[in-house]
Structures are given as structure tokens and as C-alpha cells.
VOVEX-899068 format. One record per residue (C-alpha): residue number from 1; x, y, z. Coordinates in Angstrom, 2 decimals. Example, Ala and Ser with C-alpha at 12.3 -4.5 7.8 and 13.67 -1.06 7.14 Angstrom:
% VOVEX-899068
     n         x         y         z
     1     12.30     -4.50      7.80
     2     13.67     -1.06      7.14
% end
This chain:
% VOVEX-899068
     n         x         y         z
     1     37.77     14.40     42.54
     2     36.04     14.27     45.69
     3     36.29     12.77     49.30
     4     32.99     11.00     50.65
     5     32.26     10.56     54.16
     6     31.81      7.26     55.53
     7     27.91      7.56     55.34
     8     28.27      8.49     52.02
     9     26.23     11.55     52.58
    10     28.51     14.68     51.91
    11     30.77     15.01     49.26
    12     33.01     17.96     49.57
    13     35.98     19.39     47.81
    14     35.84     23.34     48.43
    15     38.67     24.30     46.30
    16     38.47     21.83     43.35
    17     37.48     23.00     40.11
    18     36.71     19.87     37.91
    19     35.44     18.95     34.25
    20     34.55     15.42     33.42
    21     32.48     13.53     31.14
    22     30.66     10.08     31.65
    23     27.43      8.48     30.60
    24     24.49      9.50     32.56
    25     22.81      7.31     34.68
    26     20.17      7.28     37.08
    27     21.09      7.90     40.99
    28     20.17      5.21     43.66
    29     20.12      7.75     46.36
    30     20.09     11.66     46.71
    31     23.75     13.29     46.20
    32     25.00     16.50     47.38
    33     28.14     18.40     47.48
    34     29.48     22.00     47.78
    35     29.92     23.04     44.35
    36     27.62     25.01     41.58
    37     27.14     22.07     39.14
    38     27.04     22.88     35.13
    39     25.75     19.98     33.36
    40     25.84     19.69     29.70
    41     24.32     16.57     27.89
    42     25.98     15.70     24.44
    43     22.95     13.44     23.23
    44     19.99     12.24     24.88
    45     17.80     13.67     27.93
    46     17.63     13.29     31.43
    47     15.36     14.40     34.39
    48     16.27     15.65     37.79
    49     14.32     15.45     41.13
    50     15.75     18.89     42.27
    51     14.12     21.30     45.23
    52     10.87     19.55     45.05
    53     10.29     19.71     41.03
    54     10.98     17.44     38.10
    55     13.77     19.52     35.95
    56     14.08     17.96     32.38
    57     17.76     18.36     30.99
    58     18.25     18.37     26.89
    59     21.12     17.91     24.91
    60     23.11     20.83     23.57
    61     21.96     23.17     26.92
    62     24.00     23.92     29.74
    63     21.99     23.77     33.15
    64     23.64     25.08     36.27
    65     22.31     24.41     40.02
    66     23.91     24.69     43.59
    67     24.51     20.97     44.27
    68     24.48     21.16     48.05
    69     20.54     21.11     47.52
    70     19.93     17.16     47.39
    71     19.35     16.28     43.92
    72     19.06     12.89     42.02
    73     18.34     12.05     38.54
    74     15.45      9.68     38.16
    75     15.14      9.51     34.20
    76     17.81      9.06     31.89
    77     17.96      8.09     28.14
    78     20.14      5.31     27.29
    79     23.96      6.23     26.45
    80     23.47      9.65     26.99
    81     27.01     11.41     27.46
    82     26.97     14.21     30.04
    83     29.76     16.67     30.72
    84     29.70     17.61     34.56
    85     31.57     20.98     35.71
    86     32.27     21.57     39.25
    87     32.77     25.10     40.22
    88     33.54     25.92     43.86
    89     31.05     27.81     46.07
    90     34.01     30.10     46.67
    91     34.86     30.82     42.98
    92     31.17     31.22     42.35
    93     30.64     33.94     45.06
    94     34.00     35.79     43.51
    95     32.41     36.08     40.13
    96     30.76     39.60     39.09
    97     27.28     38.48     39.33
    98     24.14     40.50     40.16
    99     23.80     39.63     43.89
   100     19.79     38.81     43.45
   101     20.55     36.48     40.86
   102     23.30     34.99     42.93
   103     20.91     34.48     45.70
   104     18.49     32.97     43.19
   105     20.84     30.22     42.44
   106     21.72     29.19     46.26
   107     18.02     29.47     46.95
   108     17.39     26.61     44.56
   109     17.07     27.81     40.99
   110     17.49     25.38     38.38
   111     18.95     27.19     35.62
   112     18.55     26.48     31.94
   113     20.21     27.76     28.96
   114     17.54     29.28     26.65
   115     18.04     27.11     23.59
   116     20.14     24.14     22.60
   117     23.39     25.20     20.86
   118     26.00     23.36     18.93
   119     28.65     25.67     19.87
   120     28.29     24.92     23.72
   121     28.56     21.36     23.08
   122     31.76     22.19     20.82
   123     33.23     24.21     23.90
   124     32.20     21.44     26.35
   125     33.87     18.76     24.64
   126     36.77     21.01     24.26
   127     37.02     21.62     27.65
   128     37.21     18.04     28.68
   129     39.91     17.24     26.28
   130     41.88     20.03     27.56
   131     41.33     19.34     31.31
   132     42.41     15.81     30.90
   133     45.70     17.00     29.33
   134     46.72     18.54     32.59
   135     48.56     21.51     31.36
   136     48.46     24.18     33.81
   137     47.72     26.93     31.07
   138     45.38     24.98     29.29
   139     43.30     24.08     32.57
   140     43.37     28.06     33.51
   141     42.12     28.84     29.89
   142     39.10     26.08     30.75
   143     38.08     27.62     33.82
   144     38.21     31.38     32.54
   145     35.94     30.02     29.97
   146     33.60     28.41     32.20
   147     33.61     31.51     34.17
   148     32.37     33.57     31.19
   149     29.63     30.99     30.34
   150     28.21     30.75     33.77
   151     27.88     34.70     33.90
   152     26.22     34.71     30.44
   153     23.79     31.79     31.42
   154     22.99     33.67     34.76
   155     22.83     37.10     32.90
   156     20.28     35.39     30.32
   157     18.31     33.78     32.88
   158     17.76     36.96     34.79
   159     17.04     38.71     31.31
   160     14.44     36.09     29.93
   161     11.37     34.91     31.62
   162     11.55     31.70     29.96
   163      9.30     28.97     31.58
   164     11.72     25.89     32.22
   165     10.43     22.53     31.06
   166      9.04     20.10     33.65
   167      9.14     16.08     32.67
   168      5.74     14.87     32.82
   169      6.70     11.19     31.69
   170      7.27      9.73     35.20
   171      4.30     10.39     37.56
   172      4.35      7.08     39.62
   173      3.00      8.09     43.10
   174      6.58      7.81     45.04
   175      7.69     10.61     42.62
   176      4.30     12.36     43.25
   177      4.79     12.08     47.11
   178      8.57     12.92     46.87
   179      7.80     16.18     45.48
   180      4.91     17.20     47.43
   181      7.19     16.29     50.52
   182     10.19     18.24     49.30
   183      7.89     21.49     48.37
   184      6.93     21.30     52.22
   185     10.40     21.00     53.45
   186     11.54     23.95     51.12
   187      8.66     26.28     52.77
   188      8.93     25.08     56.03
   189     12.43     24.14     56.98
   190     13.09     26.61     59.36
   191      9.97     25.34     61.87
   192     10.16     22.31     64.23
   193      9.11     19.21     62.03
   194      8.85     15.64     62.40
   195      7.98     12.91     60.19
   196      4.92     12.85     61.11
   197      3.81     16.41     60.69
   198      5.28     16.60     57.48
   199      3.37     13.55     56.23
   200      0.19     15.12     57.94
   201      0.53     18.02     55.96
   202      1.26     16.23     52.89
   203     -1.62     13.98     53.54
   204      0.03     10.75     53.49
   205      0.77      7.99     56.31
   206      4.22      8.71     57.64
   207      5.29      5.07     56.63
   208      4.06      5.75     53.00
   209      6.03      9.27     53.10
   210      9.39      7.38     54.05
   211      8.68      4.44     51.49
   212      8.16      7.23     48.76
   213     11.29      9.13     49.96
   214     13.29      5.90     49.91
   215     12.41      4.50     46.47
   216     13.09      8.02     44.86
   217     15.93      9.65     47.08
   218     17.30      6.32     48.43
   219     17.06      8.37     51.80
   220     14.69      9.15     54.77
   221     12.36     12.29     54.77
   222     13.99     13.41     58.01
   223     17.72     12.87     56.38
   224     16.49     15.07     53.56
   225     15.30     17.54     55.86
   226     18.77     17.95     57.76
   227     20.44     18.19     54.29
   228     18.22     20.92     53.37
   229     18.65     22.90     56.32
   230     22.51     22.65     55.96
   231     22.40     24.14     52.51
   232     20.12     26.73     53.66
   233     22.80     27.36     56.44
   234     25.81     27.10     54.23
   235     24.08     30.35     52.19
   236     23.62     32.36     54.89
   237     27.11     31.60     56.20
   238     28.59     32.48     52.70
   239     26.43     35.54     51.78
   240     25.68     37.35     55.11
   241     27.27     38.33     58.49
   242     24.23     37.16     60.42
   243     25.28     35.54     63.64
   244     25.65     31.67     63.81
   245     23.42     31.35     66.32
   246     20.52     32.93     64.40
   247     21.35     31.03     61.38
   248     21.23     28.06     63.58
   249     17.75     29.04     64.47
   250     16.32     30.05     61.31
   251     17.70     26.81     59.58
   252     15.57     25.06     62.20
   253     18.66     23.41     63.93
   254     16.92     24.37     67.42
   255     20.12     25.22     69.21
   256     23.51     26.23     68.24
   257     25.20     23.13     69.69
   258     23.11     20.97     67.43
   259     24.06     23.05     64.65
   260     27.89     22.95     65.17
   261     27.47     19.01     65.76
   262     25.50     18.20     62.70
   263     27.49     20.86     60.70
   264     30.84     19.48     61.62
   265     29.97     15.67     61.31
   266     28.24     16.26     57.83
   267     30.84     18.39     56.28
   268     34.09     18.17     58.46
   269     34.38     21.83     59.25
   270     32.63     23.98     61.82
   271     30.06     26.53     60.58
   272     33.01     29.59     61.30
   273     35.50     27.34     59.10
   274     32.99     27.27     56.64
   275     32.41     30.83     56.23
   276     36.05     31.96     56.45
   277     36.63     29.83     53.66
   278     33.96     31.42     51.54
   279     35.37     34.84     52.41
   280     38.82     33.75     51.05
   281     37.74     34.81     47.32
% end
């Protein structure tokens, strides 16, 4: 489905829509890629650590999030079948969705379907079956149906003020530290940050901060910060005409040269190439 960089940090397939099913499992490290991800558990429950929060996912309820923000499953019930749908960013941007709701997704909203639905579980199973057949007409029908579901899911989310369920089952010190640190990064990523300055704000020792992050995410605090900055820069590149030099500064990279170097190294594209691809919709 996707190509993984040698470092295993970035998974990218900008034009590829995909539907797949597997048994959900906990992730050994944080994962990120440039799709809008839609998940549908057929049975069981799981918990993501996403954007500084624990997000509880229930069976029969669609969830949607932008996967360029590093994310990781930290709790999964045994033998839980999971349908994953990967909608390329360029195709998401082409959907007729209210700009405020669209920005909400790209800025880190984790959207839940309001209530479980037997109908959506039936649809999800059919999407997997029809996608696996490989017939172009059937696959296009799957893409069209998923697009309508995404529009409805986002519209329902915007219309309802449904409070999301947050998992409380896992309260280990490492997860609590990771939540605090990611919340700080979400707020302060545009500033000049070091491990020491982030740890000080979180009131933990830098060694403790990194140990907690590696235990939960499988990466260091500063690696997560870099990935988060890239996700925010990608949003600006795709959504605005802001100068690249301004985006580099606002995203916390310090210089345009540094921004270009990190962006190319991590995504195999320059910021300008990424922006052009996002506009081809």
C-alpha cells in the first residue's frame, strides 16, 4: 500500500486510496502518513493516543482523523477486527466540505460517529470485499460511498456538540507524561523548543520525558516535535497561499533552509512540490 522511508518515520502514498481489514493491535511506535484515515472497528474497542489525548474507539462507530499527526494505538481488546480506509489528502481537500470543519480536521480533531450503527458495519464489510475484488467500477463505487460517509460524518460532527469519550483505563505515569508533553507541543510548536525547555514546562526531568515518550510512542520528544511541525506546515501548504518562508518560521523550523531540508528528507518532496500536488484536485 505505502512506501516506508529507510528510517521508518514516514509513510507516504499521496494519490492512493485504500481499504483494508486486519486485526487491531497496539503499535510499538508512533505512526504517521499523509492520508485522512477512517477507522471502523467491527468488534471490540481500542484507544489511540492522538494529539495529546486518549481517544476511545468503539465497534460500529466510524472515526476520522488526519494521520499526518503522529498517532499510536495503546490499548486494544483481543481479536478486534478493524477496517482502515486511507483517503489521500488531495482527495479530502476536493470534497465539498465547509472550510471551518475541514480545518478542524487538519488541526487535530478526532471525529467520532455519534452512535454505533449496524448499517455502517455492513457497509464497511462490503467495501472491503468489493475493494479486494479489484474491479475498477466496484472500486470507484467504494470511493464514492466513502466520500459521502466522510461528508456526513464531518457535517454531523459540526452540527452536534457531542462530547467525545476519553479512555480512563490506562493511567500509567508514562502515558500521563506523554499526554502532558504532547499537549505542550500542540500549543507551543512554533516556538524555539528544546527537550529541556519542554520538560521544564511539563515539570518532569528531561530524561523522564524522553523515557516516557519512547515507552509510549517509540520515539523521542524532539522527533515527535519535528513530525508535528511538519504536519502543521503541510496543512498551511495545502490550505493557504502563505509564503513558504512564513510557514517555515511559524512552524518552528527557524529557517527556510532547515525547513526545506527536513521536509525533503522526511517526505521525499519539497514544500513547493507538496503544495502543487495538493492543488491538483
